[in-house]
MIDOSE-1310 file (N, C-alpha, C; in nm, 2 decimals, decimal comma, always signed):
residues 295
mfsy	+5,66/-0,81/+3,67/+5,57/-0,75/+3,58/+5,63/-0,72/+3,44; +5,76/-0,68/+3,44/+5,82/-0,65/+3,31/+5,83/-0,78/+3,23; +5,86/-0,89/+3,29/+5,87/-1,02/+3,21/+5,73/-1,05/+3,15; +5,62/-1,02/+3,22/+5,49/-1,05/+3,16/+5,46/-0,96/+3,04
ikkt	+5,50/-0,83/+3,05/+5,49/-0,74/+2,94/+5,56/-0,79/+2,82; +5,69/-0,82/+2,84/+5,77/-0,87/+2,73/+5,72/-1,00/+2,67; +5,68/-1,09/+2,75/+5,62/-1,22/+2,70/+5,49/-1,20/+2,62; +5,41/-1,11/+2,67/+5,28/-1,08/+2,61/+5,31/-1,02/+2,47
fsgl	+5,39/-0,92/+2,46/+5,42/-0,86/+2,33/+5,49/-0,96/+2,24; +5,58/-1,05/+2,29/+5,65/-1,15/+2,21/+5,55/-1,25/+2,15; +5,45/-1,29/+2,24/+5,35/-1,39/+2,20/+5,26/-1,35/+2,10; +5,24/-1,21/+2,08/+5,15/-1,16/+1,98/+5,21/-1,12/+1,85
kktr	+5,34/-1,15/+1,84/+5,42/-1,10/+1,72/+5,35/-1,14/+1,59; +5,31/-1,26/+1,57/+5,26/-1,30/+1,44/+5,13/-1,23/+1,41; +5,04/-1,21/+1,51/+4,92/-1,14/+1,50/+4,94/-1,00/+1,47; +5,04/-0,94/+1,54/+5,07/-0,80/+1,53/+5,12/-0,76/+1,40
nniv	+5,20/-0,84/+1,34/+5,27/-0,81/+1,21/+5,17/-0,76/+1,10; +5,06/-0,84/+1,08/+4,97/-0,80/+0,98/+4,90/-0,67/+1,01; +4,86/-0,65/+1,14/+4,79/-0,53/+1,18/+4,87/-0,41/+1,17; +5,00/-0,42/+1,21/+5,09/-0,31/+1,20/+5,12/-0,27/+1,06
ntft	+5,14/-0,37/+0,97/+5,16/-0,34/+0,83/+5,05/-0,26/+0,77; +4,93/-0,29/+0,81/+4,81/-0,22/+0,75/+4,80/-0,08/+0,81; +4,82/-0,06/+0,94/+4,81/+0,07/+0,99/+4,92/+0,16/+0,95; +5,04/+0,10/+0,92/+5,15/+0,18/+0,87/+5,11/+0,26/+0,74
kfhg	+5,03/+0,19/+0,66/+4,99/+0,26/+0,53/+4,89/+0,38/+0,55; +4,83/+0,38/+0,68/+4,74/+0,49/+0,70/+4,80/+0,61/+0,77; +4,93/+0,60/+0,80/+4,99/+0,72/+0,87/+4,99/+0,84/+0,78; +4,95/+0,95/+0,85/+4,94/+1,08/+0,78/+4,81/+1,11/+0,72
kryl	+4,72/+1,01/+0,72/+4,58/+1,03/+0,67/+4,49/+1,07/+0,77; +4,39/+1,16/+0,74/+4,29/+1,20/+0,83/+4,16/+1,12/+0,83; +4,14/+1,04/+0,72/+4,03/+0,95/+0,71/+4,07/+0,84/+0,62; +3,99/+0,74/+0,62/+4,01/+0,62/+0,53/+3,91/+0,61/+0,42
nqne	+3,95/+0,59/+0,30/+3,86/+0,57/+0,19/+3,81/+0,42/+0,19; +3,72/+0,40/+0,10/+3,65/+0,27/+0,10/+3,75/+0,15/+0,08; +3,85/+0,17/-0,01/+3,95/+0,06/-0,03/+4,03/+0,03/+0,10; +4,06/+0,14/+0,17/+4,14/+0,13/+0,29/+4,06/+0,06/+0,40
leel	+3,93/+0,10/+0,41/+3,84/+0,04/+0,51/+3,83/-0,12/+0,48; +3,82/-0,15/+0,35/+3,81/-0,29/+0,32/+3,94/-0,37/+0,35; +4,06/-0,30/+0,33/+4,18/-0,36/+0,36/+4,19/-0,38/+0,51; +4,15/-0,28/+0,59/+4,15/-0,30/+0,74/+4,06/-0,41/+0,78
estl	+3,94/-0,42/+0,72/+3,85/-0,52/+0,75/+3,91/-0,66/+0,73; +3,97/-0,67/+0,61/+4,03/-0,80/+0,57/+4,14/-0,84/+0,67; +4,23/-0,75/+0,71/+4,33/-0,77/+0,81/+4,28/-0,82/+0,94; +4,17/-0,75/+0,99/+4,12/-0,79/+1,12/+4,05/-0,92/+1,11
fqsd	+3,99/-0,96/+1,00/+3,93/-1,09/+0,98/+4,04/-1,20/+0,99; +4,15/-1,17/+0,92/+4,26/-1,27/+0,93/+4,32/-1,29/+1,07; +4,30/-1,18/+1,15/+4,35/-1,19/+1,29/+4,25/-1,25/+1,38; +4,13/-1,28/+1,33/+4,02/-1,35/+1,40/+3,96/-1,27/+1,51
lgid	+3,95/-1,14/+1,49/+3,89/-1,05/+1,59/+3,74/-1,08/+1,61; +3,67/-1,14/+1,51/+3,53/-1,16/+1,51/+3,45/-1,06/+1,44; +3,35/-1,10/+1,38/+3,27/-1,01/+1,29/+3,21/-0,89/+1,36; +3,15/-0,92/+1,48/+3,09/-0,81/+1,56/+3,18/-0,70/+1,59
iidk	+3,30/-0,73/+1,64/+3,40/-0,63/+1,68/+3,45/-0,56/+1,55; +3,48/-0,64/+1,45/+3,53/-0,58/+1,32/+3,43/-0,48/+1,26; +3,30/-0,52/+1,26/+3,20/-0,42/+1,21/+3,20/-0,29/+1,28; +3,21/-0,30/+1,41/+3,20/-0,18/+1,50/+3,32/-0,09/+1,47
vvde	+3,44/-0,15/+1,47/+3,56/-0,07/+1,44/+3,56/-0,01/+1,31; +3,53/-0,08/+1,20/+3,52/-0,03/+1,07/+3,42/+0,08/+1,05; +3,30/+0,06/+1,11/+3,20/+0,16/+1,10/+3,24/+0,29/+1,17; +3,31/+0,27/+1,29/+3,36/+0,39/+1,36/+3,46/+0,47/+1,28
frdk	+3,55/+0,40/+1,21/+3,65/+0,46/+1,13/+3,59/+0,52/+1,00; +3,48/+0,46/+0,95/+3,42/+0,51/+0,83/+3,35/+0,65/+0,86; +3,31/+0,67/+0,98/+3,23/+0,79/+1,00/+3,31/+0,90/+1,07; +3,44/+0,88/+1,08/+3,52/+0,98/+1,15/+3,63/+1,04/+1,06
kfnk	+3,65/+1,17/+1,08/+3,77/+1,24/+1,03/+3,85/+1,29/+1,14; +3,98/+1,26/+1,14/+4,07/+1,29/+1,25/+4,16/+1,41/+1,21; +4,23/+1,46/+1,31/+4,33/+1,56/+1,28/+4,46/+1,50/+1,21; +4,55/+1,57/+1,16/+4,66/+1,52/+1,08/+4,76/+1,44/+1,17
dvsw	+4,75/+1,47/+1,30/+4,85/+1,40/+1,39/+4,79/+1,27/+1,45; +4,68/+1,22/+1,39/+4,61/+1,11/+1,45/+4,71/+0,98/+1,46; +4,70/+0,91/+1,57/+4,76/+0,78/+1,58/+4,65/+0,68/+1,55; +4,66/+0,61/+1,44/+4,56/+0,51/+1,40/+4,56/+0,40/+1,50
edef	+4,68/+0,37/+1,55/+4,69/+0,26/+1,64/+4,62/+0,29/+1,78; +4,64/+0,41/+1,82/+4,57/+0,45/+1,95/+4,42/+0,46/+1,93; +4,37/+0,51/+1,81/+4,23/+0,51/+1,78/+4,17/+0,37/+1,78; +4,25/+0,28/+1,72/+4,21/+0,14/+1,72/+4,19/+0,08/+1,86
igsl	+4,29/+0,10/+1,94/+4,28/+0,05/+2,08/+4,16/+0,11/+2,15; +4,14/+0,24/+2,13/+4,03/+0,31/+2,20/+3,90/+0,25/+2,15; +3,89/+0,22/+2,02/+3,76/+0,16/+1,97/+3,74/+0,02/+2,03; +3,85/-0,06/+2,04/+3,83/-0,19/+2,10/+3,79/-0,18/+2,24
ktni	+3,85/-0,09/+2,32/+3,81/-0,08/+2,46/+3,66/-0,04/+2,47; +3,62/+0,05/+2,38/+3,48/+0,09/+2,39/+3,38/-0,03/+2,36; +3,42/-0,12/+2,28/+3,33/-0,22/+2,23/+3,35/-0,36/+2,30; +3,44/-0,36/+2,40/+3,47/-0,49/+2,47/+3,43/-0,46/+2,62
sldl	+3,35/-0,55/+2,67/+3,33/-0,54/+2,82/+3,39/-0,67/+2,88; +3,47/-0,65/+2,98/+3,54/-0,76/+3,05/+3,50/-0,77/+3,19; +3,43/-0,87/+3,23/+3,39/-0,89/+3,37/+3,50/-0,97/+3,45; +3,57/-0,89/+3,53/+3,68/-0,95/+3,60/+3,63/-1,00/+3,74
nnde	+3,65/-1,13/+3,76/+3,62/-1,18/+3,89/+3,75/-1,21/+3,97; +3,76/-1,16/+4,09/+3,87/-1,18/+4,17/+3,86/-1,31/+4,25; +3,90/-1,42/+4,18/+3,88/-1,55/+4,24/+4,01/-1,62/+4,27; +4,11/-1,55/+4,31/+4,24/-1,61/+4,34/+4,23/-1,70/+4,46
dvkv	+4,13/-1,68/+4,55/+4,12/-1,76/+4,67/+4,06/-1,90/+4,64; +4,01/-1,92/+4,51/+3,96/-2,05/+4,48/+4,07/-2,16/+4,49; +4,04/-2,27/+4,55/+4,14/-2,37/+4,58/+4,14/-2,48/+4,47; +4,03/-2,51/+4,41/+4,02/-2,62/+4,32/+4,00/-2,57/+4,18
lllv	+4,10/-2,61/+4,09/+4,09/-2,57/+3,95/+4,08/-2,69/+3,86; +3,97/-2,70/+3,79/+3,95/-2,82/+3,70/+3,97/-2,78/+3,56; +4,08/-2,83/+3,50/+4,12/-2,79/+3,36/+4,05/-2,89/+3,26; +3,98/-2,84/+3,17/+3,91/-2,92/+3,07/+3,94/-2,87/+2,93
gvng	+3,91/-2,95/+2,83/+3,93/-2,91/+2,69/+3,94/-3,03/+2,60; +3,95/-3,00/+2,47/+3,96/-3,11/+2,37/+4,10/-3,16/+2,36; +4,12/-3,26/+2,29/+4,26/-3,32/+2,27/+4,35/-3,22/+2,20; +4,47/-3,21/+2,24/+4,57/-3,14/+2,16/+4,58/-2,99/+2,19
tgkt	+4,52/-2,94/+2,30/+4,53/-2,80/+2,33/+4,65/-2,77/+2,42; +4,72/-2,87/+2,46/+4,83/-2,84/+2,55/+4,79/-2,83/+2,70; +4,68/-2,90/+2,73/+4,62/-2,89/+2,86/+4,71/-2,95/+2,97; +4,77/-3,06/+2,95/+4,85/-3,12/+3,05/+4,97/-3,03/+3,08
ttsa	+5,04/-2,98/+2,98/+5,15/-2,89/+3,00/+5,11/-2,77/+3,07; +4,99/-2,72/+3,03/+4,94/-2,60/+3,09/+4,91/-2,62/+3,24; +4,86/-2,74/+3,28/+4,84/-2,77/+3,42/+4,97/-2,76/+3,50; +5,08/-2,81/+3,44/+5,21/-2,80/+3,50/+5,26/-2,65/+3,51
klsn	+5,24/-2,58/+3,40/+5,28/-2,44/+3,41/+5,20/-2,36/+3,51; +5,07/-2,39/+3,52/+4,98/-2,32/+3,61/+5,03/-2,35/+3,76; +5,06/-2,48/+3,78/+5,10/-2,51/+3,92/+5,23/-2,44/+3,95; +5,32/-2,43/+3,85/+5,45/-2,35/+3,88/+5,42/-2,21/+3,91
yykn	+5,32/-2,15/+3,83/+5,29/-2,01/+3,86/+5,24/-1,99/+4,00; +5,15/-2,08/+4,05/+5,10/-2,06/+4,18/+5,20/-2,09/+4,29; +5,28/-2,19/+4,26/+5,39/-2,22/+4,36/+5,48/-2,10/+4,37; +5,51/-2,03/+4,26/+5,60/-1,91/+4,27/+5,53/-1,80/+4,34
ksfk	+5,40/-1,80/+4,36/+5,33/-1,70/+4,43/+5,30/-1,75/+4,58; +5,37/-1,85/+4,62/+5,37/-1,91/+4,75/+5,25/-1,98/+4,79; +5,17/-2,03/+4,69/+5,06/-2,11/+4,72/+5,11/-2,26/+4,75; +5,05/-2,33/+4,84/+5,07/-2,47/+4,86/+5,00/-2,54/+4,75
tmlv	+5,07/-2,60/+4,65/+5,01/-2,64/+4,53/+5,02/-2,79/+4,50; +4,92/-2,85/+4,45/+4,91/-2,99/+4,42/+4,86/-3,01/+4,27; +4,92/-3,11/+4,21/+4,88/-3,15/+4,07/+4,81/-3,28/+4,08; +4,70/-3,29/+4,01/+4,62/-3,42/+4,00/+4,61/-3,47/+3,86
gadt	+4,65/-3,59/+3,84/+4,64/-3,65/+3,70/+4,52/-3,73/+3,70; +4,41/-3,68/+3,63/+4,28/-3,75/+3,63/+4,25/-3,79/+3,48; +4,36/-3,80/+3,40/+4,34/-3,85/+3,26/+4,36/-4,00/+3,26; +4,25/-4,08/+3,26/+4,26/-4,22/+3,27/+4,27/-4,29/+3,13
yraa	+4,27/-4,20/+3,03/+4,28/-4,26/+2,89/+4,42/-4,26/+2,84; +4,50/-4,17/+2,89/+4,63/-4,15/+2,83/+4,74/-4,16/+2,94; +4,80/-4,27/+2,95/+4,90/-4,29/+3,05/+5,02/-4,20/+3,04; +5,05/-4,16/+2,91/+5,16/-4,06/+2,89/+5,13/-3,93/+2,96
avnq	+5,01/-3,89/+2,96/+4,97/-3,76/+3,03/+5,00/-3,76/+3,18; +4,97/-3,88/+3,24/+4,99/-3,89/+3,38/+5,14/-3,90/+3,41; +5,22/-3,97/+3,33/+5,36/-3,97/+3,34/+5,43/-3,84/+3,32; +5,37/-3,76/+3,22/+5,42/-3,63/+3,19/+5,41/-3,54/+3,31
lrlw	+5,29/-3,55/+3,38/+5,26/-3,46/+3,50/+5,35/-3,51/+3,61; +5,37/-3,64/+3,62/+5,46/-3,69/+3,73/+5,60/-3,63/+3,72; +5,65/-3,63/+3,60/+5,78/-3,58/+3,57/+5,79/-3,43/+3,60; +5,68/-3,36/+3,56/+5,68/-3,21/+3,58/+5,68/-3,19/+3,74
sekl	+5,60/-3,26/+3,81/+5,58/-3,24/+3,95/+5,72/-3,26/+4,02; +5,79/-3,37/+3,98/+5,93/-3,39/+4,03/+6,02/-3,28/+4,00; +6,02/-3,23/+3,88/+6,10/-3,12/+3,84/+6,07/-2,99/+3,91; +5,94/-2,97/+3,94/+5,90/-2,84/+4,00/+5,89/-2,85/+4,15
gikf	+5,90/-2,97/+4,21/+5,89/-2,99/+4,35/+5,75/-2,97/+4,40; +5,65/-3,02/+4,33/+5,51/-3,01/+4,36/+5,45/-3,14/+4,38; +5,36/-3,15/+4,48/+5,29/-3,27/+4,52/+5,21/-3,32/+4,40; +5,21/-3,45/+4,38/+5,13/-3,51/+4,26/+5,05/-3,63/+4,31
isne	+4,93/-3,63/+4,27/+4,84/-3,75/+4,30/+4,78/-3,80/+4,17; +4,78/-3,93/+4,15/+4,70/-4,00/+4,05/+4,68/-4,14/+4,10; +4,62/-4,23/+4,01/+4,60/-4,37/+4,04/+4,60/-4,45/+3,91; +4,71/-4,51/+3,88/+4,71/-4,59/+3,76/+4,63/-4,71/+3,76
ftkd	+4,58/-4,75/+3,87/+4,50/-4,88/+3,88/+4,35/-4,86/+3,87; +4,31/-4,74/+3,84/+4,16/-4,72/+3,82/+4,14/-4,65/+3,69; +4,02/-4,67/+3,63/+3,98/-4,61/+3,50/+3,87/-4,50/+3,53; +3,85/-4,48/+3,66/+3,74/-4,38/+3,70/+3,80/-4,25/+3,75
pasi	+3,80/-4,15/+3,66/+3,87/-4,02/+3,70/+3,80/-3,96/+3,82; +3,67/-3,98/+3,84/+3,60/-3,92/+3,95/+3,66/-3,97/+4,08; +3,69/-4,10/+4,09/+3,75/-4,15/+4,21/+3,89/-4,09/+4,24; +3,96/-4,07/+4,14/+4,09/-4,00/+4,15/+4,08/-3,86/+4,21
vyda	+3,98/-3,79/+4,16/+3,96/-3,65/+4,20/+3,91/-3,65/+4,35; +3,82/-3,74/+4,38/+3,77/-3,75/+4,52/+3,88/-3,77/+4,62; +3,97/-3,87/+4,59/+4,08/-3,90/+4,68/+4,17/-3,79/+4,69; +4,20/-3,72/+4,57/+4,30/-3,61/+4,57/+4,24/-3,49/+4,65
lnsg	+4,12/-3,46/+4,64/+4,06/-3,35/+4,71/+4,05/-3,38/+4,86; +4,01/-3,50/+4,89/+4,00/-3,54/+5,03/+4,13/-3,53/+5,10; +4,23/-3,57/+5,03/+4,37/-3,56/+5,09/+4,42/-3,42/+5,09; +4,41/-3,35/+4,97/+4,47/-3,22/+4,96/+4,41/-3,11/+5,04
lndg	+4,28/-3,11/+5,05/+4,21/-3,01/+5,13/+4,24/-3,03/+5,28; +4,24/-3,16/+5,32/+4,27/-3,19/+5,46/+4,42/-3,15/+5,50; +4,50/-3,16/+5,40/+4,65/-3,13/+5,43/+4,68/-2,98/+5,40; +4,58/-2,90/+5,38/+4,60/-2,75/+5,37/+4,65/-2,70/+5,23
ynki	+4,63/-2,78/+5,13/+4,67/-2,73/+5,00/+4,57/-2,62/+4,95; +4,62/-2,51/+4,90/+4,53/-2,40/+4,86/+4,52/-2,38/+4,71; +4,59/-2,46/+4,64/+4,58/-2,47/+4,49/+4,59/-2,61/+4,45; +4,48/-2,67/+4,41/+4,47/-2,81/+4,36/+4,43/-2,81/+4,21
iidt	+4,53/-2,84/+4,13/+4,50/-2,83/+3,98/+4,48/-2,96/+3,92; +4,36/-2,98/+3,86/+4,32/-3,11/+3,81/+4,33/-3,12/+3,66; +4,41/-3,20/+3,61/+4,42/-3,22/+3,46/+4,33/-3,34/+3,42; +4,24/-3,31/+3,33/+4,14/-3,41/+3,29/+4,18/-3,46/+3,15
agrl	+4,12/-3,57/+3,11/+4,14/-3,62/+2,97/+4,08/-3,53/+2,87; +4,15/-3,51/+2,76/+4,10/-3,44/+2,65/+3,98/-3,51/+2,59; +3,88/-3,44/+2,55/+3,76/-3,51/+2,50/+3,69/-3,42/+2,39; +3,63/-3,48/+2,29/+3,56/-3,41/+2,19/+3,44/-3,34/+2,26
hnsv	+3,42/-3,21/+2,23/+3,31/-3,14/+2,29/+3,17/-3,19/+2,24; +3,17/-3,26/+2,13/+3,04/-3,31/+2,07/+3,02/-3,46/+2,10; +3,10/-3,52/+2,19/+3,08/-3,65/+2,24/+3,01/-3,66/+2,37; +2,88/-3,69/+2,36/+2,79/-3,68/+2,48/+2,84/-3,77/+2,59
nlmq	+2,88/-3,89/+2,56/+2,92/-3,98/+2,67/+3,04/-3,93/+2,75; +3,14/-3,88/+2,67/+3,26/-3,83/+2,74/+3,23/-3,70/+2,82; +3,14/-3,62/+2,77/+3,10/-3,50/+2,84/+3,02/-3,54/+2,97; +2,94/-3,64/+2,96/+2,87/-3,68/+3,08/+2,96/-3,73/+3,19
elkk	+3,07/-3,80/+3,14/+3,17/-3,85/+3,24/+3,24/-3,73/+3,31; +3,27/-3,62/+3,23/+3,33/-3,50/+3,28/+3,23/-3,44/+3,38; +3,10/-3,44/+3,35/+3,00/-3,38/+3,44/+3,00/-3,45/+3,57; +3,01/-3,59/+3,57/+3,02/-3,67/+3,69/+3,14/-3,63/+3,77
lynv	+3,25/-3,62/+3,71/+3,37/-3,58/+3,78/+3,35/-3,44/+3,85; +3,29/-3,35/+3,78/+3,27/-3,22/+3,84/+3,18/-3,23/+3,96; +3,07/-3,31/+3,95/+2,98/-3,32/+4,06/+3,04/-3,39/+4,18; +3,13/-3,48/+4,16/+3,21/-3,54/+4,27/+3,30/-3,44/+4,33
ankf	+3,36/-3,36/+4,26/+3,45/-3,25/+4,31/+3,37/-3,15/+4,40; +3,25/-3,13/+4,36/+3,16/-3,04/+4,43/+3,11/-3,09/+4,56; +3,14/-3,22/+4,59/+3,09/-3,27/+4,72/+3,17/-3,21/+4,84; +3,28/-3,15/+4,81/+3,36/-3,08/+4,91/+3,31/-2,93/+4,92
kekv	+3,33/-2,87/+5,03/+3,28/-2,74/+5,05/+3,37/-2,63/+5,00; +3,41/-2,65/+4,87/+3,50/-2,56/+4,81/+3,45/-2,53/+4,67; +3,46/-2,41/+4,62/+3,43/-2,37/+4,49/+3,52/-2,45/+4,39; +3,46/-2,51/+4,29/+3,54/-2,57/+4,18/+3,54/-2,48/+4,06
kvvl	+3,65/-2,43/+4,03/+3,66/-2,34/+3,91/+3,69/-2,42/+3,79; +3,61/-2,41/+3,69/+3,62/-2,48/+3,56/+3,69/-2,39/+3,46; +3,81/-2,44/+3,42/+3,89/-2,36/+3,32/+3,90/-2,44/+3,19; +3,85/-2,37/+3,08/+3,86/-2,43/+2,95/+3,99/-2,39/+2,89
vvds	+4,07/-2,49/+2,84/+4,20/-2,46/+2,77/+4,17/-2,48/+2,62; +4,20/-2,37/+2,55/+4,18/-2,36/+2,41/+4,30/-2,33/+2,33; +4,33/-2,40/+2,22/+4,44/-2,38/+2,13/+4,41/-2,25/+2,05; +4,49/-2,15/+2,06/+4,46/-2,02/+1,98/+4,46/-2,05/+1,83
nvgq	+4,53/-2,15/+1,79/+4,53/-2,17/+1,64/+4,40/-2,21/+1,58; +4,31/-2,26/+1,66/+4,18/-2,31/+1,60/+4,08/-2,20/+1,57; +4,12/-2,08/+1,61/+4,03/-1,96/+1,57/+3,89/-1,98/+1,63; +3,79/-1,95/+1,54/+3,65/-1,95/+1,58/+3,60/-2,08/+1,63
ngmn	+3,67/-2,19/+1,59/+3,62/-2,32/+1,64/+3,64/-2,33/+1,80; +3,73/-2,25/+1,85/+3,74/-2,24/+2,00/+3,61/-2,19/+2,06; +3,54/-2,10/+1,99/+3,41/-2,05/+2,04/+3,31/-2,17/+2,05; +3,31/-2,26/+1,95/+3,22/-2,37/+1,95/+3,25/-2,46/+2,06
qaid	+3,38/-2,48/+2,09/+3,42/-2,57/+2,20/+3,37/-2,51/+2,33; +3,38/-2,38/+2,35/+3,34/-2,32/+2,48/+3,19/-2,33/+2,49; +3,11/-2,31/+2,39/+2,97/-2,32/+2,39/+2,92/-2,46/+2,43; +2,99/-2,56/+2,37/+2,94/-2,70/+2,39/+2,99/-2,74/+2,53
fnkf	+3,11/-2,71/+2,57/+3,15/-2,75/+2,71/+3,06/-2,68/+2,81; +3,02/-2,56/+2,79/+2,93/-2,48/+2,88/+2,79/-2,54/+2,90; +2,75/-2,63/+2,80/+2,63/-2,70/+2,82/+2,63/-2,80/+2,93; +2,75/-2,85/+2,96/+2,76/-2,96/+3,06/+2,83/-2,91/+3,19
lpld	+2,91/-2,81/+3,18/+2,98/-2,75/+3,29/+2,97/-2,60/+3,29; +2,96/-2,54/+3,41/+2,96/-2,39/+3,41/+3,11/-2,34/+3,40; +3,15/-2,30/+3,28/+3,28/-2,25/+3,26/+3,30/-2,12/+3,33; +3,41/-2,11/+3,40/+3,44/-1,99/+3,48/+3,55/-1,90/+3,41
slil	+3,64/-1,96/+3,33/+3,74/-1,88/+3,27/+3,81/-1,96/+3,16; +3,89/-1,90/+3,08/+3,96/-1,96/+2,97/+4,11/-1,94/+2,99; +4,19/-2,04/+2,93/+4,33/-2,02/+2,91/+4,35/-2,05/+2,76; +4,42/-1,95/+2,69/+4,44/-1,97/+2,55/+4,59/-2,00/+2,53
tkmd	+4,62/-2,12/+2,47/+4,75/-2,17/+2,46/+4,81/-2,14/+2,32; +4,94/-2,15/+2,30/+5,00/-2,15/+2,17/+4,98/-2,01/+2,10; +4,96/-1,91/+2,17/+4,94/-1,77/+2,12/+5,06/-1,73/+2,03; +5,18/-1,77/+2,07/+5,30/-1,73/+2,00/+5,31/-1,80/+1,86
gtar	+5,23/-1,90/+1,83/+5,24/-1,97/+1,70/+5,13/-1,94/+1,60; +5,05/-1,84/+1,63/+4,94/-1,81/+1,54/+4,94/-1,66/+1,51; +4,88/-1,63/+1,39/+4,85/-1,49/+1,35/+4,71/-1,46/+1,37; +4,64/-1,55/+1,45/+4,50/-1,53/+1,47/+4,47/-1,50/+1,62
ggia	+4,56/-1,43/+1,68/+4,55/-1,40/+1,82/+4,44/-1,31/+1,86; +4,37/-1,25/+1,76/+4,25/-1,17/+1,79/+4,14/-1,25/+1,85; +4,15/-1,39/+1,85/+4,04/-1,47/+1,90/+4,02/-1,44/+2,05; +4,12/-1,39/+2,12/+4,10/-1,36/+2,26/+3,98/-1,26/+2,28
lsmi	+3,99/-1,15/+2,20/+3,88/-1,05/+2,21/+3,75/-1,11/+2,17; +3,75/-1,18/+2,06/+3,63/-1,24/+2,01/+3,56/-1,33/+2,11; +3,64/-1,41/+2,18/+3,58/-1,50/+2,28/+3,53/-1,42/+2,40; +3,60/-1,32/+2,45/+3,55/-1,24/+2,56/+3,42/-1,17/+2,52
nkln	+3,42/-1,12/+2,40/+3,30/-1,05/+2,35/+3,18/-1,14/+2,34; +3,20/-1,25/+2,28/+3,08/-1,35/+2,26/+3,04/-1,42/+2,38; +3,13/-1,47/+2,46/+3,10/-1,56/+2,57/+3,09/-1,49/+2,70; +3,14/-1,37/+2,72/+3,14/-1,30/+2,85/+3,21/-1,39/+2,96
ipid	+3,32/-1,46/+2,92/+3,40/-1,54/+3,01/+3,54/-1,48/+3,01; +3,59/-1,46/+3,13/+3,73/-1,39/+3,13/+3,84/-1,49/+3,09; +3,94/-1,44/+3,04/+4,06/-1,51/+3,01/+4,16/-1,49/+3,12; +4,21/-1,60/+3,18/+4,30/-1,60/+3,30/+4,45/-1,58/+3,25
figv	+4,48/-1,67/+3,15/+4,62/-1,67/+3,11/+4,63/-1,70/+2,96; +4,74/-1,66/+2,90/+4,77/-1,70/+2,76/+4,91/-1,77/+2,76; +4,92/-1,87/+2,68/+5,05/-1,94/+2,67/+5,12/-1,88/+2,55; +5,25/-1,85/+2,58/+5,33/-1,78/+2,47/+5,46/-1,84/+2,44
gedv	+5,47/-1,97/+2,48/+5,60/-2,04/+2,45/+5,60/-2,18/+2,52; +5,71/-2,25/+2,50/+5,72/-2,39/+2,56/+5,78/-2,39/+2,70; +5,84/-2,29/+2,74/+5,91/-2,29/+2,87/+5,80/-2,29/+2,98; +5,84/-2,34/+3,09/+5,74/-2,35/+3,21/+5,70/-2,21/+3,25
edlv	+5,78/-2,11/+3,23/+5,75/-1,97/+3,27/+5,66/-1,90/+3,16; +5,63/-1,97/+3,05/+5,57/-1,90/+2,94/+5,41/-1,91/+2,94; +5,36/-1,90/+3,06/+5,22/-1,88/+3,08/+5,20/-1,75/+3,16; +5,14/-1,66/+3,09/+5,14/-1,52/+3,15/+4,99/-1,48/+3,18
pfnl	+4,97/-1,41/+3,29/+4,83/-1,36/+3,32/+4,78/-1,27/+3,21; +4,66/-1,29/+3,17/+4,60/-1,21/+3,07/+4,57/-1,07/+3,12; +4,62/-0,97/+3,06/+4,60/-0,83/+3,09/+4,54/-0,76/+2,97; +4,42/-0,71/+2,97/+4,36/-0,66/+2,85/+4,43/-0,54/+2,79
dlyl	+4,48/-0,45/+2,88/+4,55/-0,33/+2,83/+4,68/-0,37/+2,76; +4,76/-0,47/+2,82/+4,88/-0,52/+2,76/+4,85/-0,59/+2,63; +4,75/-0,67/+2,63/+4,71/-0,74/+2,51/+4,68/-0,65/+2,39; +4,59/-0,55/+2,42/+4,56/-0,45/+2,31/+4,68/-0,38/+2,26
kglv	+4,77/-0,34/+2,35/+4,89/-0,27/+2,31/+4,98/-0,36/+2,23; +4,98/-0,49/+2,27/+5,06/-0,58/+2,20/+5,01/-0,62/+2,06; +4,89/-0,58/+2,03/+4,84/-0,60/+1,89/+4,89/-0,50/+1,79; +4,94/-0,39/+1,84/+4,99/-0,28/+1,75/+5,13/-0,23/+1,77
tde	+5,20/-0,28/+1,88/+5,33/-0,24/+1,91/+5,41/-0,34/+1,98; +5,54/-0,34/+1,97/+5,62/-0,44/+2,05/+5,70/-0,36/+2,16; +5,66/-0,24/+2,19/+5,73/-0,16/+2,28/+5,65/-0,14/+2,41
């Protein structure tokens, strides 16, 4: 647990810097004047918290006077908790995870990291390479599976990802695998033909009597565009959760709260580095604390 805390705080460093610098200026104040409220608003916009959340936080601070010992950071966290509802589903028993997303999100690497996470929790884990457009992605997963000691299934002789998924699930479920992680090809969320292909793959996976959990992988650096990706993917597939990658490389880490608030879809993990261990379970309390402190 300690490593998760440390990695979460480290991954939010760039986002935290701007927020902390702003709140430092407020120390010793009982209330914020208009200029200070505008500075806070600007900082939160730069962090990509989303206009709905920002408006609520700023309005709350505008209407309050605190005692002289107020911790603005604690008040900020309290306000965010009040304005964010997180529907947590305990779905760790789900055996089939279908990872989807646009090109360049780090989805293939995330598939490997996710398989490593579940292997370390003693799940019998399998990786499936269903990206029939990019041979490099399949080779990358094969190398990861060898390095991690994880079963890997793909088929370089077919261009039909649905058939790969069918064969993998038929084999994996019969052999008692309880985490089957499927990496799919990156695709533009506004390309109808590619999304229909993904829908077919999902329907084939659902032929087995197991829940198929659809996980959208989003690059944290794209900010609010990640919201559009989720909305468009959800038109074709029922998204169950999110993984936000590259959180350590952005000052816009507030996008996590914005997506939870707008989409009502939970975040399972955040990616905070390149190492295979740098995929950490999303914890709202840790995340909120990590926005304002590194301790």
